[in-house]
C-alpha positions as a Markdown table, in Angstrom:
| # | Residue | x | y | z |
|---|---|---|---|---|
| 1 | Met | 23.9 | 27.5 | 66.7 |
| 2 | Asp | 23.8 | 24.7 | 69.2 |
| 3 | Leu | 22.0 | 21.8 | 68.5 |
| 4 | Ile | 19.9 | 20.2 | 71.6 |
| 5 | Gln | 19.8 | 16.9 | 70.8 |
| 6 | Glu | 16.0 | 15.7 | 71.7 |
| 7 | Pro | 16.1 | 12.5 | 73.9 |
| 8 | Tyr | 14.7 | 9.2 | 72.5 |
| 9 | Thr | 11.1 | 8.9 | 73.1 |
| 10 | Thr | 9.4 | 5.3 | 74.3 |
| 11 | Glu | 8.7 | 4.4 | 71.0 |
| 12 | Gln | 12.7 | 4.8 | 69.4 |
| 13 | Lys | 13.5 | 3.3 | 72.3 |
| 14 | Ile | 11.7 | 0.0 | 72.0 |
| 15 | Lys | 13.1 | 0.0 | 68.4 |
| 16 | Ile | 16.8 | 0.4 | 69.2 |
| 17 | Glu | 16.7 | -2.6 | 72.2 |
| 18 | Ser | 14.9 | -4.8 | 69.6 |
| 19 | Leu | 17.3 | -4.2 | 66.8 |
| 20 | Glu | 20.4 | -4.7 | 69.4 |
| 21 | Ala | 18.8 | -8.1 | 70.3 |
| 22 | Lys | 18.4 | -9.3 | 66.7 |
| 23 | Ile | 22.1 | -8.2 | 66.4 |
| 24 | Lys | 23.1 | -10.1 | 69.4 |
| 25 | Val | 21.2 | -13.0 | 67.8 |
| 26 | Leu | 22.8 | -12.6 | 64.6 |
| 27 | Glu | 26.3 | -12.4 | 66.3 |
| 28 | Ala | 25.3 | -15.6 | 67.9 |
| 29 | Gln | 24.4 | -17.8 | 64.4 |
| 30 | Val | 27.2 | -16.2 | 62.4 |
| 31 | Ala | 29.6 | -17.9 | 65.6 |
| 32 | Met | 28.0 | -20.9 | 65.5 |
| 33 | Leu | 28.0 | -21.1 | 61.5 |
| 34 | Lys | 31.5 | -20.6 | 61.7 |
| 35 | Glu | 32.1 | -23.6 | 64.8 |
| 36 | Gln | 29.7 | -25.5 | 62.2 |
| 37 | Glu | 32.2 | -25.1 | 59.3 |
| 38 | Leu | 34.9 | -25.4 | 61.3 |
| 39 | Asn | 33.6 | -28.9 | 62.5 |
| 40 | Ile | 32.8 | -29.8 | 59.0 |
| 41 | Leu | 36.6 | -29.4 | 57.8 |
| 42 | Asn | 37.6 | -31.6 | 60.8 |
| 43 | Ala | 35.5 | -34.2 | 59.8 |
| 44 | Leu | 36.6 | -34.7 | 56.1 |
| 45 | Pro | 38.5 | -37.7 | 55.3 |
| 46 | Ala | 40.9 | -35.3 | 53.3 |
| 47 | Leu | 43.9 | -33.2 | 54.3 |
| 48 | Val | 42.8 | -29.5 | 54.2 |
| 49 | Phe | 44.9 | -26.6 | 54.6 |
| 50 | Val | 44.2 | -22.6 | 53.9 |
| 51 | Cys | 47.7 | -20.6 | 52.7 |
| 52 | Asp | 48.0 | -16.4 | 52.5 |
| 53 | Tyr | 50.2 | -14.2 | 49.9 |
| 54 | Asn | 53.0 | -14.7 | 52.2 |
| 55 | Glu | 53.3 | -18.7 | 52.3 |
| 56 | Gln | 51.9 | -18.7 | 56.0 |
| 57 | Leu | 50.0 | -21.5 | 56.8 |
| 58 | Val | 46.9 | -20.1 | 58.5 |
| 59 | Phe | 44.8 | -23.5 | 59.2 |
| 60 | Leu | 45.2 | -27.1 | 58.8 |
| 61 | Asn | 42.5 | -29.2 | 59.5 |
| 62 | Arg | 42.8 | -32.2 | 62.3 |
| 63 | Leu | 43.7 | -35.0 | 59.6 |
| 64 | Ala | 46.4 | -32.5 | 58.2 |
| 65 | Gln | 48.0 | -31.9 | 61.7 |
| 66 | Glu | 47.9 | -35.7 | 62.2 |
| 67 | Phe | 49.3 | -36.6 | 58.7 |
| 68 | Leu | 52.3 | -34.1 | 59.0 |
| 69 | Gly | 52.6 | -34.6 | 62.9 |
| 70 | Tyr | 51.8 | -30.7 | 64.0 |
| 71 | Lys | 49.3 | -29.7 | 66.9 |
| 72 | Gly | 47.7 | -26.5 | 68.3 |
| 73 | Glu | 49.4 | -23.3 | 68.0 |
| 74 | Glu | 52.3 | -24.5 | 66.6 |
| 75 | Ile | 50.5 | -24.6 | 63.1 |
| 76 | Tyr | 50.3 | -20.8 | 63.0 |
| 77 | Asn | 54.2 | -20.6 | 62.9 |
| 78 | Leu | 55.0 | -22.7 | 59.9 |
| 79 | Leu | 55.4 | -21.4 | 56.5 |
| 80 | Leu | 55.3 | -23.6 | 53.2 |
| 81 | Arg | 59.0 | -23.9 | 53.3 |
| 82 | Asp | 58.7 | -26.3 | 56.3 |
| 83 | Leu | 56.3 | -28.5 | 54.7 |
| 84 | Leu | 57.8 | -28.9 | 51.3 |
| 85 | Pro | 61.5 | -29.3 | 50.1 |
| 86 | Pro | 62.9 | -26.8 | 47.5 |
| 87 | Asp | 61.8 | -28.7 | 44.6 |
| 88 | Ser | 58.6 | -29.4 | 45.7 |
| 89 | Leu | 58.0 | -25.4 | 46.8 |
| 90 | His | 59.2 | -24.3 | 43.7 |
| 91 | Phe | 56.5 | -26.5 | 41.6 |
| 92 | Leu | 53.8 | -25.6 | 43.7 |
| 93 | Arg | 54.6 | -21.7 | 43.3 |
| 94 | Arg | 54.6 | -22.2 | 39.7 |
| 95 | Lys | 51.2 | -23.8 | 40.2 |
| 96 | Tyr | 49.7 | -21.1 | 42.5 |
| 97 | Phe | 51.2 | -18.2 | 40.7 |
| 98 | Asn | 49.3 | -19.6 | 37.6 |
| 99 | Leu | 46.1 | -19.9 | 39.7 |
| 100 | Phe | 46.2 | -16.4 | 40.6 |
| 101 | Lys | 46.3 | -15.3 | 36.7 |
| 102 | Thr | 43.8 | -17.9 | 35.5 |
| 103 | Asn | 41.5 | -18.6 | 38.2 |
| 104 | Gln | 41.4 | -21.9 | 37.4 |
| 105 | Pro | 42.0 | -24.7 | 39.9 |
| 106 | Ala | 45.2 | -26.7 | 39.5 |
| 107 | Phe | 45.7 | -30.5 | 40.7 |
| 108 | Ile | 48.9 | -31.8 | 41.6 |
| 109 | Asn | 50.0 | -35.4 | 41.9 |
| 110 | Glu | 52.4 | -36.8 | 44.1 |
| 111 | Leu | 53.9 | -33.9 | 45.9 |
| 112 | Lys | 56.6 | -34.6 | 48.3 |
| 113 | Val | 55.8 | -32.9 | 52.0 |
| 114 | Ile | 57.9 | -33.1 | 55.3 |
| 115 | Thr | 56.4 | -34.1 | 58.1 |
| 116 | Ala | 57.1 | -32.7 | 61.5 |
| 117 | Ser | 59.7 | -35.6 | 62.4 |
| 118 | Arg | 61.3 | -34.8 | 58.9 |
| 119 | Glu | 60.0 | -37.9 | 57.2 |
| 120 | Glu | 59.2 | -37.7 | 53.5 |
| 121 | Lys | 55.6 | -38.3 | 52.5 |
| 122 | Tyr | 53.8 | -38.2 | 49.2 |
| 123 | Leu | 50.1 | -37.0 | 48.7 |
| 124 | Ser | 48.0 | -35.5 | 45.9 |
| 125 | Ile | 46.3 | -32.0 | 46.5 |
| 126 | Ala | 44.1 | -30.0 | 44.7 |
| 127 | Ile | 44.3 | -25.8 | 45.2 |
| 128 | Ala | 41.8 | -23.2 | 44.5 |
| 129 | Lys | 41.8 | -19.3 | 45.5 |
| 130 | Tyr | 40.6 | -18.3 | 49.2 |
| 131 | Tyr | 38.7 | -15.4 | 50.0 |
| 132 | Ser | 37.7 | -14.0 | 53.1 |
| 133 | Asn | 35.7 | -11.1 | 53.6 |
| 134 | Phe | 35.1 | -10.8 | 49.7 |
| 135 | Glu | 38.8 | -10.3 | 49.5 |
| 136 | Gln | 41.6 | -13.0 | 47.7 |
| 137 | Val | 44.0 | -13.5 | 50.5 |
| 138 | Gly | 46.0 | -16.6 | 49.4 |
| 139 | Phe | 44.9 | -20.0 | 48.5 |
| 140 | Val | 43.1 | -23.4 | 50.0 |
| 141 | Gly | 44.1 | -26.7 | 49.7 |
| 142 | Leu | 42.6 | -30.4 | 49.4 |
| 143 | Gly | 44.4 | -33.0 | 49.6 |
| 144 | Tyr | 43.7 | -36.8 | 49.0 |
| 145 | Leu | 45.9 | -38.7 | 51.7 |
| 146 | Pro | 47.5 | -42.2 | 50.9 |
| 147 | Ala | 45.5 | -45.5 | 50.9 |
| 148 | Glu | 47.9 | -46.7 | 53.3 |
| 149 | Phe | 47.3 | -43.6 | 55.6 |
| 150 | Ile | 43.8 | -44.1 | 55.6 |
| 151 | Asp | 43.5 | -48.0 | 56.1 |
| 152 | Ser | 45.9 | -47.7 | 58.9 |
| 153 | Lys | 43.1 | -45.1 | 60.4 |
| 154 | Leu | 40.8 | -47.7 | 59.8 |
| 155 | Ala | 42.1 | -50.4 | 61.2 |
| 156 | Glu | 42.9 | -48.8 | 64.4 |
| 157 | Ser | 39.4 | -47.8 | 64.3 |
| 158 | Asn | 38.1 | -51.1 | 63.8 |
| 159 | Lys | 40.6 | -52.5 | 66.7 |
| 160 | Ser | 39.3 | -49.7 | 68.8 |
| 161 | Leu | 35.7 | -50.6 | 68.6 |
| 162 | Leu | 36.5 | -54.6 | 69.1 |
| 163 | Lys | 38.2 | -53.7 | 72.1 |
| 164 | Phe | 35.1 | -51.6 | 73.1 |
| 165 | Ile | 32.5 | -54.5 | 72.2 |
| 166 | Ser | 35.0 | -56.8 | 74.7 |
| 167 | Leu | 34.8 | -54.6 | 77.6 |
| 168 | Ile | 30.9 | -54.5 | 77.1 |
| 169 | Ala | 30.6 | -58.4 | 76.9 |
| 170 | His | 32.8 | -58.9 | 80.0 |
| 171 | Asp | 30.7 | -56.0 | 81.9 |
| 172 | Leu | 27.3 | -57.7 | 81.1 |
| 173 | Arg | 28.6 | -61.0 | 82.3 |
| 174 | Asn | 28.7 | -59.9 | 85.8 |
| 175 | Pro | 25.0 | -58.8 | 86.0 |
| 176 | Phe | 24.1 | -61.7 | 83.9 |
| 177 | Asn | 25.9 | -64.2 | 86.2 |
| 178 | Ser | 24.4 | -62.9 | 89.2 |
| 179 | Leu | 20.8 | -63.5 | 87.6 |
| 180 | Ile | 22.0 | -67.1 | 87.0 |
| 181 | Gly | 23.2 | -67.8 | 90.3 |
| 182 | Phe | 20.6 | -65.9 | 92.5 |
| 183 | Ser | 17.7 | -67.1 | 90.1 |
| 184 | Asn | 19.0 | -71.2 | 90.3 |
| 185 | Leu | 19.3 | -71.0 | 94.1 |
| 186 | Leu | 15.6 | -69.5 | 94.7 |
| 187 | Leu | 14.5 | -72.4 | 92.2 |
| 188 | Glu | 16.4 | -75.0 | 93.8 |
| 189 | Asn | 16.0 | -74.1 | 97.2 |
| 190 | Tyr | 13.1 | -72.3 | 97.3 |
| 191 | Asp | 11.0 | -73.8 | 100.1 |
| 192 | Gly | 13.8 | -74.1 | 102.3 |
| 193 | Tyr | 14.5 | -70.5 | 102.5 |
| 194 | Thr | 12.8 | -68.2 | 105.0 |
| 195 | Asp | 10.8 | -65.1 | 103.6 |
| 196 | Glu | 14.0 | -62.7 | 104.5 |
| 197 | Lys | 16.5 | -64.8 | 102.7 |
| 198 | Arg | 14.1 | -65.0 | 99.8 |
| 199 | Lys | 13.5 | -61.4 | 99.7 |
| 200 | Glu | 17.4 | -61.0 | 100.0 |
| 201 | Tyr | 18.2 | -63.3 | 96.8 |
| 202 | Ile | 15.1 | -60.8 | 95.0 |
| 203 | Arg | 16.5 | -57.5 | 96.0 |
| 204 | His | 20.2 | -59.1 | 94.0 |
| 205 | Leu | 18.2 | -60.0 | 91.1 |
| 206 | Tyr | 16.7 | -56.4 | 90.8 |
| 207 | Thr | 20.2 | -55.0 | 91.5 |
| 208 | Ala | 21.5 | -57.6 | 88.7 |
| 209 | Ser | 19.1 | -56.7 | 85.9 |
| 210 | Ser | 19.3 | -52.9 | 86.5 |
| 211 | Gln | 22.7 | -53.1 | 86.3 |
| 212 | Gly | 22.2 | -54.9 | 83.0 |
| 213 | Phe | 19.5 | -53.0 | 81.5 |
| 214 | Gln | 21.6 | -49.6 | 82.4 |
| 215 | Leu | 24.5 | -51.0 | 80.2 |
| 216 | Leu | 22.4 | -52.1 | 77.5 |
| 217 | Asp | 20.3 | -48.5 | 77.5 |
| 218 | Asn | 23.4 | -47.2 | 77.4 |
| 219 | Leu | 25.0 | -49.1 | 74.7 |
| 220 | Leu | 21.8 | -48.8 | 72.5 |
| 221 | Glu | 22.1 | -44.7 | 73.1 |
| 222 | Trp | 25.3 | -44.8 | 71.8 |
| 223 | Ser | 25.0 | -47.1 | 68.5 |
| 224 | Arg | 21.9 | -44.4 | 67.6 |
| 225 | Ile | 24.4 | -41.7 | 68.0 |
| 226 | Thr | 27.1 | -43.0 | 66.0 |
| 227 | Thr | 24.7 | -44.4 | 63.2 |
| 228 | Gly | 23.1 | -41.1 | 63.3 |
| 229 | Ser | 20.0 | -42.0 | 64.1 |
| 230 | Ile | 19.3 | -39.6 | 66.7 |
| 231 | Lys | 19.7 | -36.1 | 66.0 |
| 232 | Pro | 19.7 | -33.1 | 68.4 |
| 233 | Ser | 16.6 | -30.9 | 68.5 |
| 234 | Pro | 18.2 | -27.5 | 69.5 |
| 235 | Val | 16.2 | -24.5 | 71.0 |
| 236 | Ile | 16.9 | -21.7 | 73.3 |
| 237 | Phe | 16.6 | -22.7 | 77.1 |
| 238 | Asn | 17.8 | -21.3 | 80.3 |
| 239 | Leu | 20.9 | -23.6 | 81.8 |
| 240 | Asn | 20.6 | -22.9 | 85.4 |
| 241 | Leu | 17.3 | -24.3 | 85.4 |
| 242 | Val | 18.3 | -27.6 | 83.7 |
| 243 | Ile | 21.1 | -27.5 | 86.3 |
| 244 | Glu | 19.0 | -27.0 | 89.2 |
| 245 | Asn | 16.8 | -29.8 | 88.1 |
| 246 | Thr | 19.4 | -32.1 | 87.7 |
| 247 | Leu | 20.9 | -31.4 | 91.4 |
| 248 | Arg | 17.3 | -32.1 | 92.8 |
| 249 | Leu | 17.4 | -35.4 | 91.0 |
| 250 | Leu | 20.4 | -36.5 | 92.5 |
| 251 | Glu | 20.0 | -35.0 | 95.9 |
| 252 | Ser | 19.3 | -38.0 | 97.5 |
| 253 | Thr | 22.3 | -39.8 | 96.5 |
| 254 | Val | 24.3 | -36.8 | 98.0 |
| 255 | Ile | 22.6 | -36.7 | 101.1 |
| 256 | Lys | 23.4 | -40.4 | 101.5 |
| 257 | Lys | 27.4 | -39.9 | 101.1 |
| 258 | Glu | 26.9 | -36.6 | 103.1 |
| 259 | Ile | 28.8 | -34.7 | 100.3 |
| 260 | Ser | 28.4 | -30.8 | 100.6 |
| 261 | Thr | 27.8 | -29.3 | 97.6 |
| 262 | His | 28.8 | -25.4 | 96.2 |
| 263 | Ile | 26.7 | -24.0 | 93.6 |
| 264 | Ser | 27.4 | -20.5 | 92.1 |
| 265 | Leu | 25.4 | -20.1 | 89.1 |
| 266 | Gln | 25.3 | -16.6 | 86.7 |
| 267 | Ser | 22.1 | -15.7 | 86.5 |
| 268 | Asp | 20.3 | -15.6 | 82.7 |
| 269 | Leu | 22.7 | -18.1 | 81.0 |
| 270 | Ser | 20.9 | -19.0 | 77.8 |
| 271 | Val | 22.1 | -21.8 | 75.3 |
| 272 | Tyr | 21.3 | -23.0 | 71.9 |
| 273 | Ala | 21.0 | -26.7 | 72.2 |
| 274 | Asp | 18.9 | -29.6 | 72.9 |
| 275 | Pro | 18.0 | -29.9 | 76.3 |
| 276 | Asn | 17.4 | -33.5 | 77.1 |
| 277 | Met | 21.2 | -34.5 | 75.8 |
| 278 | Ile | 22.6 | -31.5 | 77.7 |
| 279 | Gln | 20.6 | -32.6 | 81.0 |
| 280 | Ala | 21.8 | -35.9 | 80.3 |
| 281 | Ala | 25.3 | -35.1 | 80.0 |
| 282 | Ile | 25.6 | -33.2 | 83.1 |
| 283 | Arg | 23.5 | -35.7 | 84.9 |
| 284 | Asn | 25.9 | -38.4 | 83.8 |
| 285 | Ile | 29.1 | -36.0 | 85.2 |
| 286 | Ile | 27.7 | -34.9 | 88.3 |
| 287 | Ser | 26.9 | -38.5 | 89.0 |
| 288 | Asn | 30.5 | -39.4 | 87.7 |
| 289 | Ala | 31.5 | -36.7 | 90.8 |
| 290 | Ile | 29.5 | -38.1 | 93.0 |
| 291 | Lys | 30.3 | -42.2 | 92.6 |
| 292 | Phe | 34.4 | -41.0 | 92.9 |
| 293 | Thr | 34.0 | -38.3 | 95.8 |
| 294 | His | 34.8 | -39.9 | 99.4 |
| 295 | Arg | 31.9 | -39.6 | 102.1 |
| 296 | Gln | 31.7 | -36.2 | 103.5 |
| 297 | Gly | 33.5 | -34.7 | 100.2 |
| 298 | Arg | 32.8 | -31.5 | 98.6 |
| 299 | Ile | 31.4 | -30.7 | 94.8 |
| 300 | Glu | 31.0 | -27.5 | 93.0 |
| 301 | Val | 29.1 | -26.5 | 90.2 |
| 302 | Leu | 29.6 | -23.3 | 88.6 |
| 303 | Thr | 28.4 | -21.5 | 85.4 |
| 304 | Tyr | 29.3 | -18.4 | 83.9 |
| 305 | Lys | 29.6 | -17.0 | 80.5 |
| 306 | Thr | 32.4 | -15.9 | 77.8 |
| 307 | Lys | 31.9 | -13.8 | 74.8 |
| 308 | Gln | 30.5 | -16.5 | 72.7 |
| 309 | Gln | 30.4 | -19.5 | 75.1 |
| 310 | Val | 28.4 | -20.5 | 78.4 |
| 311 | Val | 30.8 | -22.7 | 80.5 |
| 312 | Val | 29.9 | -25.6 | 82.9 |
| 313 | Glu | 32.4 | -26.5 | 85.7 |
| 314 | Ile | 31.8 | -29.9 | 87.6 |
| 315 | Lys | 34.7 | -30.2 | 90.4 |
| 316 | Asp | 35.4 | -32.4 | 93.0 |
| 317 | Asn | 37.5 | -33.3 | 95.6 |
| 318 | Gly | 37.5 | -37.2 | 95.1 |
| 319 | Val | 40.0 | -39.5 | 94.2 |
| 320 | Gly | 41.2 | -38.0 | 90.8 |
| 321 | Met | 43.0 | -39.7 | 87.8 |
| 322 | Thr | 46.2 | -40.2 | 86.2 |
| 323 | Asn | 47.2 | -38.2 | 83.0 |
| 324 | Glu | 47.2 | -41.8 | 81.3 |
| 325 | Val | 43.3 | -42.4 | 82.4 |
| 326 | Val | 42.2 | -38.8 | 81.7 |
| 327 | Lys | 44.1 | -39.0 | 78.2 |
| 328 | Asn | 42.1 | -42.2 | 77.1 |
| 329 | Leu | 38.9 | -41.1 | 79.1 |
| 330 | Phe | 36.9 | -40.4 | 76.1 |
| 331 | Lys | 38.3 | -42.9 | 73.5 |
| 332 | Ile | 36.3 | -45.8 | 72.5 |
| 333 | Gly | 37.7 | -49.0 | 73.5 |
| 334 | Met | 39.3 | -47.5 | 76.3 |
| 335 | Thr | 36.0 | -47.0 | 78.5 |
| 336 | Val | 36.6 | -49.3 | 81.8 |
| 337 | Ser | 33.9 | -49.6 | 84.4 |
| 338 | Ser | 35.2 | -48.6 | 87.6 |
| 339 | Lys | 33.7 | -49.0 | 91.2 |
| 340 | Gly | 33.4 | -45.5 | 93.7 |
| 341 | Thr | 34.4 | -44.9 | 96.8 |
| 342 | Glu | 31.9 | -47.1 | 98.4 |
| 343 | Gly | 31.3 | -49.7 | 95.9 |
| 344 | Glu | 29.3 | -48.1 | 93.5 |
| 345 | Lys | 29.1 | -49.6 | 90.1 |
| 346 | Gly | 28.7 | -47.9 | 86.7 |
| 347 | Thr | 28.3 | -48.7 | 83.4 |
| 348 | Gly | 31.7 | -47.2 | 82.1 |
| 349 | Met | 29.9 | -45.6 | 79.0 |
| 350 | Gly | 28.6 | -42.7 | 81.0 |
| 351 | Leu | 31.4 | -39.9 | 80.4 |
| 352 | Leu | 31.5 | -41.2 | 76.6 |
| 353 | Leu | 28.0 | -40.8 | 76.1 |
| 354 | Ser | 28.5 | -37.2 | 77.9 |
| 355 | Lys | 30.9 | -36.3 | 75.2 |
| 356 | Glu | 28.8 | -37.4 | 72.2 |
| 357 | Phe | 25.9 | -35.6 | 73.4 |
| 358 | Ile | 27.8 | -32.5 | 74.4 |
| 359 | Glu | 29.5 | -32.2 | 70.5 |
| 360 | Leu | 26.4 | -33.2 | 68.8 |
| 361 | Asn | 25.4 | -29.7 | 70.4 |
| 362 | Asn | 28.6 | -27.9 | 69.2 |
| 363 | Gly | 30.3 | -27.9 | 72.7 |
| 364 | Lys | 33.2 | -29.2 | 74.1 |
| 365 | Ile | 34.5 | -31.0 | 77.0 |
| 366 | Ser | 37.7 | -30.8 | 79.0 |
| 367 | Val | 39.0 | -32.5 | 81.9 |
| 368 | Gln | 41.9 | -31.8 | 84.9 |
| 369 | Ser | 42.6 | -33.9 | 87.4 |
| 370 | Thr | 45.5 | -35.2 | 89.8 |
| 371 | Pro | 45.2 | -38.4 | 91.6 |
| 372 | Gly | 44.1 | -37.9 | 95.2 |
| 373 | Lys | 42.7 | -34.6 | 94.9 |
| 374 | Gly | 40.0 | -34.8 | 92.7 |
| 375 | Ser | 38.7 | -34.0 | 89.0 |
| 376 | Thr | 37.4 | -30.7 | 87.3 |
| 377 | Phe | 35.1 | -31.4 | 84.0 |
| 378 | Lys | 34.4 | -28.2 | 81.7 |
| 379 | Ile | 31.7 | -27.9 | 79.6 |
| 380 | Lys | 31.4 | -25.2 | 76.7 |
| 381 | Leu | 28.1 | -24.4 | 75.1 |
| 382 | Pro | 27.3 | -22.2 | 72.2 |
| 383 | Leu | 25.5 | -19.1 | 73.7 |
| 384 | Ala | 22.2 | -18.3 | 72.6 |
């Protein structure tokens, strides 16, 4: 006898739709947790690696990649024998075979490793069993890096910070020189100037003081981020509304330079992030595109989504950048304030702040640029 399947009732449909919506939220939360775990492992001041039963490397954190000299996809082709000389490999095997029997973590002092450039280095590591989906699949190692490596990284960081402070101090000189110069002219010759001349000098004073304030405000914002005193307040919001509002705020600047804009926003793009930080980041990037686009140029803003992310692309056909400039674009100590196509001035910190804001919200930013042809900034944010 054939069974006839009855159609779902309205109440059942509502329950199914509600369940599907909850599953989507859970999937997004799991993806976000994985991303947060990855960020934590990459932030650790130690070498972290994961190896399976076949002695295949399945993960190296950022500091491990830097210490060993391997990058990106090439780490997934590595075997333990690529990183260890025979005597070290044999010693490590004895340790992790014993680890699988006793379930007790093991410590190895001064293990010899071989870098990508075939240089021999030493580090101390602790190893423990590694589980995936509740099944033991290999072991995880935590390496305590040599002091000289940590010291060199710290020295490099301090050097960059000093250069950054030097650049900021240099940029602050310009508005203050203008303030001092024009205020002194007004003080010495006020009665001898016409009203129009006095207004002109006052406009210069206003411009200089505004530039100085903007730079100090950006510097304060950056210091609050780097010291951890400012934290994101993530919520679910419609990204397109933030972009549309940002474009309205910048509309007068776009019209002034006679720049044409092409906007293509995919509907229903909800992200989980701090809307104020994301709007500030997008505003800085679009402002940068306007600044370096010639009169009657073109700017495009596109949004679309992948399985787990929302992507924002901001393209211009402006002056573009060399590979060297792109490489140092978000590095502290390498930020330089450059004039726009019509002499527009900036603080040189807008893009640095944008990167900080985006990464604080578990996002990523990348740049592609060609001198004379323009730039494309791509922002990826977690899908709600």
